[in-house]
C-alpha positions in Angstrom: -15.9 19.4 31.8 -15.0 17.8 28.4 -14.8 14.0 28.3 -11.6 12.6 27.0 -11.7 9.9 24.3 -10.3 6.6 25.4 -8.8 4.1 23.1 -10.5 0.8 22.6 -8.7 -2.2 24.1 -9.7 -4.8 21.6 -8.6 -3.7 18.1 -9.0 -5.7 15.0 -6.0 -6.8 13.0 -2.9 -8.8 13.6 -0.4 -7.9 16.3 3.4 -8.1 16.0 5.0 -10.7 18.2 6.5 -9.3 21.3 9.6 -11.6 21.2 11.6 -12.7 18.3 10.2 -15.7 16.4 12.5 -18.6 17.2 10.5 -21.0 15.0 11.5 -19.3 11.8 13.9 -21.6 9.9 14.7 -19.2 7.1 17.8 -17.1 7.0 17.9 -13.5 5.7 19.0 -14.4 2.2 16.2 -17.0 1.8 13.6 -14.5 2.9 14.9 -11.9 0.4 14.8 -14.5 -2.4 11.2 -15.4 -1.4 10.2 -11.7 -1.4 11.7 -11.3 -4.9 10.1 -14.5 -6.2 6.7 -13.4 -4.9 7.1 -9.9 -6.5 8.0 -11.6 -9.8 4.7 -13.5 -9.5 2.9 -10.2 -9.5 2.3 -9.6 -5.8 2.5 -6.1 -4.2 4.4 -5.5 -1.0 1.4 -5.9 1.4 0.4 -9.2 -0.2 4.0 -10.4 0.0 4.1 -9.7 3.7 0.8 -11.5 4.3 1.9 -14.5 2.1 5.1 -14.8 4.0 3.3 -14.7 7.3 0.5 -17.1 6.4 2.2 -19.6 4.1 5.8 -19.5 5.1 5.5 -18.8 8.9 7.6 -15.6 8.7 5.8 -13.2 11.0 8.1 -10.2 10.2 10.3 -9.6 7.2 12.0 -6.7 8.9 12.9 -8.9 11.9 14.2 -11.7 9.7 16.3 -9.5 7.3 16.7 -6.1 9.1 15.0 -4.6 6.0 11.4 -4.0 5.0 9.8 -5.5 1.9 10.0 -2.1 0.3 13.7 -1.8 1.0 14.4 -5.2 -0.5 12.4 -4.4 -3.6 14.2 -1.0 -4.0 17.7 -2.6 -3.7 16.8 -5.1 -6.5 15.0 -2.4 -8.6 11.7 -4.3 -8.4 9.7 -1.4 -6.9 6.7 -0.2 -8.8 6.9 3.3 -10.3 3.7 4.4 -8.4 3.6 3.6 -4.6 1.1 0.9 -3.6 -1.1 3.1 -1.4 -1.4 5.9 -4.0 -2.3 3.3 -6.7 -5.0 1.9 -4.4 -6.4 5.4 -4.0 -6.3 6.0 -7.7 -8.2 2.8 -8.3 -10.8 3.9 -5.8 -11.2 7.3 -7.5 -11.5 5.7 -11.0 -14.3 3.4 -9.7 -16.0 6.3 -8.0 -15.9 8.4 -11.1 -17.4 5.5 -13.1 -20.2 5.2 -10.5 -20.9 9.0 -10.7 -21.2 8.8 -14.5 -24.1 6.5 -14.0 -25.5 8.1 -10.9 -25.3 11.8 -11.4 -27.4 12.7 -8.4 -25.4 10.8 -5.8 -24.2 13.8 -3.9 -22.8 11.8 -1.1 -20.4 10.0 -3.4 -19.6 13.2 -5.2 -18.4 14.7 -1.8 -16.6 11.4 -1.1 -14.8 11.8 -4.5 -13.7 15.4 -3.6 -12.3 14.1 -0.3 -10.6 11.2 -2.0 -9.0 13.4 -4.7 -7.8 15.7 -2.0 -6.1 12.8 -0.2 -4.5 11.7 -3.5 -3.1 15.2 -4.0 -1.7 15.3 -0.5 -0.1 11.9 -0.8 1.3 12.9 -4.2 3.0 16.0 -2.6 4.5 13.7 0.1 5.9 11.3 -2.5 7.3 14.1 -4.7 9.0 15.6 -1.6 10.5 12.2 -0.8 11.5 11.7 -4.4 9.4 8.6 -5.0 7.4 10.4 -7.7 8.8 12.7 -10.4 8.6 16.5 -9.5 6.1 17.2 -12.3 3.6 14.5 -11.2 0.0 15.9 -10.9 -3.3 14.1 -10.3 -5.4 14.0 -13.4 -8.5 11.8 -13.6 -7.9 10.8 -17.2 -4.2 9.9 -16.5 -5.4 8.0 -13.3 -7.7 5.9 -15.5 -4.7 5.0 -17.8 -2.4 4.2 -14.8 -5.0 1.9 -13.2 -5.7 0.1 -16.5 -1.9 -0.5 -17.1 -1.3 -1.6 -13.5 -3.8 -4.5 -13.6 
């Protein structure tokens, strides 16, 4: 008989509070202004969420404003042209290609690059389907290098 996998009880990472946070003294407009201010300072959406949690004591932007950080940025036209998760994958691919230029016999990394580029293409198709990327967007290693350099 095959053994079923069980989920681990103790997972790493933060947990969302079960009840609403009564200690938050900011109203929805103030939280939105903070999100826009932090974006203007050059932070991306995940860093904005962590900063609001750690420095301002706002555990959940969605609970405070009924909108996600991404929705707030989209309403105010402050959203980056390439989604954050795709940009992070592009950075990783560029770094891996640079590594492989110096280490041509690193076959493990070469296979990792193939898997990473496959993930980039799948994510690109998803964003094209949801109209967050232009329909003619294609992954190209040289273009990825330019995108990563301009995004820094």
